[in-house]
N, C-alpha and C positions, 0 to 999 in steps of 0.2 A: 020865395018859392025856389029860386035857383039854389039858395042855401040848403033847402030841404032835400033837393035832388042830390047835392054833393054829399050831404050826411048819409043819405040812404045808399050811396055808392061806396063810401069810405069803408063801411063795415064789411061788405063782401070782398073788397080789394084787400083789406087787411087779412081776412080769412084765407084768401088765395095765396097771398105772400107767405103767411105762416105755414100753410100746407106745403108750399114749394120748398120752403126752408127746411121743414122737417123731413120731407122726402129726400132732399139733398144730403142731409145728415145721415139718413138711413142708407142711402147709396154709398156715401163715404165710409160708413162703418162696415157695410157689407163688403166693400172692396178691400179695405184694410183687414177686416176680420176674416175674410174668405181664405186668405193664405194660411192663417192659423187653423181654421176649421178644416181646410183641405189637408193640412199636415196630419191632423188627428184622424180624419177619415182615411187618409192614405195609410197611416200606421195600423188602423183597424183592418183595412183591406189587406195590407201586407200580412198581418197575423192570420186572417181568414184564408188567404191563399197558401201561405207557407205551412199552415197546419195540414194541408192536403198534399204536400210534397215530402218525399223522403230525402234525407241528407245524402248527397252523392259520394261521400267519403267512405262510409262503412255500411250504408243502406240499412241502418237499424233503428233510426229514430226520425221523427218528422223534423223539418228544417227549423220550425219555430222553437223547438225544444233543444235541439242539438247545438253544441258549442264547439264549432270548428271553423277553420278558414273556408272550407267548402260550403258550409251552410250559410256563413256570412256572405259569401259571394252570391249565392242563390237569393238571399234576402235583398241584397243590393240590386241584383238584376230585376227582381220582382218590383222593387220600389221604382227603379228607373222606368220599367215598362208601364207601371201605373201612372207615373208622371207624364208619360207620352200619350196617355189616354187609352191604353189597351184595356180590353175587358178581361175578366177572369178566365174565360175560355181561351182567349187569344194568348194569354200569358202561360196557361197550362200547356197549350199546343207548342209554344216556343220552348218551354222546358223539356217537353217530350222530344222535340226535334233535336235539342242539344244533348240530352242525357239518355233518351230512350224511354219506353213505357215503364221501366222499373222505377222511375222517379215518382210516379203517382202512388199515393198511399192506398187508394182503392182503385183496382183495375177497372177499365172501361167495360161496360156490359156488351161485349161483342165477341164473336168467335169463341175461342177456347176459354176465355175468361168467364163465360157463363158457368163453367164447371165449378169455379171458386165459390159461387153463390148457390148453385143447385146441389152439388155433391154432399154438403153437410146435411141438407134437408132429406135427401134420398137415403143417406146412411142412417139417419135417425128413424126414418120410416121402416127401413129394412130391419134395423135392430129391434124396433118395437114389435114388428111382426114375428121375429124369431122368439122374443121373450114371451109374447102372447101364445104362440104355438107351443112352446116348452111348458108354460104354466097350464095350458088346457090339457095337454097330454099327461102331465104329472097328475092332474086332478082326476082324469079318467082312469089312469092306472091305479091311483089310490082308491077310487070307488070300486074298481074291479077286485082289487086285493081285499078290500073290506068285505065285499060280497062273498068271495071265496072263503075268507076266514069265518064269516058267519055261517056259511054252509058246512064247513069243516067242524065248527063248534057244535052245530046242531047234530051232525052225524055222531060226534063223540057223546053228546048228551043222550041221544037215542041208544047208543051202544051201552052206555053206563046204566040206563034204565032197564034194558033187557037183562044185563048181567045181574043187576040187583033183584029183578023178578025171578030169575033162575036161581039165585042164591037163596031167596026166601022160600022157594018151593022145595 
């Protein structure tokens, strides 16, 4: 009987030990693999953030595409800030503090910067209204001139008919 109890306890104990062993291996692989995964995530994060920043040397291209010492310095700064645990917004705020608003590839939607987004839409609407107005006036003028031409032609036809009748008489 005692033997039966030991046998019934051995199987759950072996399962628990196997589970603990597997969990320990998973923790070990997570700890050692985490730095590799973090480097990949950091590289992806660096790309995502540097694609939103303009290179401060010539202000013509985003940092992730530009090849200059200034863009490399910005990439290094972004990498360092990410490793410190800063968020994307904190990093962008730090870059704005260092280089000014000009470093942002897309301006913030506040103040005068609204004009950069609203003005093209307003210009398209005004241009569309001008074209519509021009086309509708051109059509009206064309219809009026056609009516005048038809009336003039009718007058000429009547005059020719009268002259033909006078000529025959």
